[in-house]
C-alpha positions, 0 to 999 in steps of 0.5 A: 439540512442544517440540523445535520450537524450540533453547529457550523462554526462558519456560515458563508453568505450567497451573494446575487448580483442580478442586472435589471431586466433590459429592453421595452418588454412588457413584463420582466423576471422578478429583480432577484431571478430564479436560482439555478438549483434549489432543493426543495420540490416546489418551485415559485417564478415571479414576474413583474408585468407593466401592461402600458396600454389597455386590454391585455392579459399574461399567460404562464407555459410550464416546462417540466420533464420533458412535457409543456403544461398551460397554466392559465392567464392573468387576470384571466382568460377573458378579462384584460388589464387595462394599464397599469402594473404589478406582479404574478407568479407561478408555484409548481408542487411535487417536483421530482428530483433532477426536474428541470422546471421552466416558466415562459408567460406570454402577452395577449393583447386582445384584437392583435393576437399572442406576442411570446415574449423572447429573451432570458430577460422574460423566462425562468427555469432552474433544477431540482436538487433533493440529494446530498453530496457524497465525500471520499476521504483519506487520511496520508492517502491510503496508508494505514500508518504513516510516521509523519506527523504533517498528515496530508487530507484529502476529499473527494466530491461527487453529486448528481447534479450541483457543483460545491457550493461557492463562496467566490473564486475557488473558495466552497464550504468544506466543514471538518471534524478530526478525533483521535478516538473515533471518526466523526458521524454528523452529530459530531462538530464540524467546523468550517475549514478555509484551508480545505475549502479551495476546490481543486477543479473549475465549476460551471454555473451550468447544473445537471449531470454528474459533478466532480471535485476535490480538496486538499488540505494539511494538519499538523499533529507534531504535538501530539501522541502517536495514535490513530487520526480520524479526519471527517469531512462534510460539504455543501452543494449550490443548491439553495431553498425556494422560498415560499411565495406566501413568506413574510417579506417585512424583512426582505431586501425588496419588499415588493417581491420575493427575491429568491437569493435572499432568505425570507425570514432574516432578509439576508442571504442563503448560507452554506447550511441552507445547501444539501450537505454531505453525510459526515465521511472519514479517513483514517490513519495510525501515527506511529513515530517510534522505531521498532525493538528488536534483538539479536542472539547468535549461536557463538559469539567465539566461534572458528574459523569455519564454523557455522554460526547461527543468527537469530532475531526477535523483534516487537513494535506496538504501533504499526507492526514489523513489517519489513525483512530483517537483514543481516550485515556480517561485518566481513565484507560478504554479501548480506542476508535476509531472514529471521533465523540465518547462518553465517561462516567467517574465513579469517580469524578477527572480530566482527560487528554482525548488525540487524536491522528492519522496520514497522508498517510506519517506516520507522528503522529499527537496529541491533547488533553483537559482535563476534571474536572469530579464532582460526581452528581447522579449515577455513570455512571458503563458502566457494567449496559448493560447486554446482555441478555435482561429482559423480559417484565414481569421482566421489569413491571410485572403486572404494565405493561410496555411502549415503547419509540423511540429514532432514531436508539434505541428502549427502553422498560421501566416500566409503574409505578414503586413500592417503597420498603424497599429495592430498585430494580433497574429499568429495560429496554430493548434496541432494537439498528439498530446501535451501539452507547451509551446510558443514562437514568437519573431519576429525580424528579423536579430539583434534578437527582436521579439516573444517568448509561450510556452503550456503545451498540458495535453493532446492537441487544437487551441488557438489562439495569439496572439502579441502584436507591439509598434508601428512595426514595418518592412516586410521578411521577419522569421523566425519561430522555432517550438519544442514540448518535450513533457511529459517530454522534456528537449528539443524540436523547433524549426523557423523560418518566413519571413513578409514583413512587407508595407504596405498598397497605396497607394490611387490619386489622380487628377492635375489635367493628367488632369481632364476638360475642362470643359463647352463646351470643344472636345476637343483631339487631340494625335495628329492635327496642326495644326487645318486653316485657318478651324478655330474661326472 
């Protein structure tokens, strides 16, 4: 497994402290003991024996995969030791992954019977773990982008049988590879990183069942340029090789027998590089600390009160891309709006600063602005002229009738004529919208704007609209210019309709010459010619 990486910069030694066998047993597990987990399909168990007498033999029972096997006796089934001491071993081959191997020797004294050994000091068992752990690595959590150069790394560890490598306390063996151009592979250098090798969960010695753990650490990219960051990791489990019982032990700590926790080739303890190593797994994130570049354009920077002004946003971001909405502030204490293209009206003259903000995928904020000088002309531009309840056709035109025009996604019902009065009533309209947007109405006579108003339609539906009129209007034909800009559009539709303003018809009064004659007077027939002789006498 060590050959999976170009090199491991640090090798962690496994130190085993095994207590000597106790009691009056005639044989015991060899001083090195048997490791709990091994990563070879061959497993050897070693025992020391001391006959302390005569006519003794030792027989081996092996349990593996739920079955028991009698492996024979030493020196043989029919001969005995006549005193002395020595070592014997039992090797099991072709062991499948996940197999637990337990070897139990028994002492047999001729003429007395079979005496099984009791106690852990005279039995040996190990788990075969041939599979490597699997890691899942995250850089900056699950985010695709970050503007924080302190990038956290989280490593999830999962192994079917074995805990992470144990190097004392909560220390394990985690190897890190960081690149900016691509994710690391097994062939890339992975360096042992102590800060990333502290296990988050308690590990127990008992093998078997799925083993889940995790590690956390942080890497500082403050001095590096923006761009992709790849953080990759490998880690060792707790398995160690089972040494060849015929290996040269001239360098071993215990030259009289094999110590399972010592590499016979070096005389040193096994290292993390001898365990099962996880394939390199990577997490990535895009480091982006630059704000987006955005711009603002206004359809008119010197509008009059009541004018619809269309604002348009533009932006670009070469890192994480613009992800936030475009948010507008108009500087006139009205509520802000969101959108790439929006409309607004000002009800009072003055200088206003319009500010646009947005953010990119990493959370960097971009801002831009434009100044407007609003002058007084025409109506007030009061957005309150839009009403939720639409007027009836009778209220709009009465006996003078109504007219209908279409502005794309908006239909407008307006009066056909308008009757003047001493106290002018507002012009009433019904607005039927199939989408939200902004509406403006301007009443003109010749080159002069008589009245102007605008409002926002919050959604599709039917609304009412009131256009307030000034006093002292004269009779004649007026033009009503109607504009509708749908939400998100940079331009709208404008149409003009004519509305005759008429005076009320004067009341008829009878003249004095037409008044009826006084009672008792004769009737004069001007067409009958002169009266006859003697008429009136």
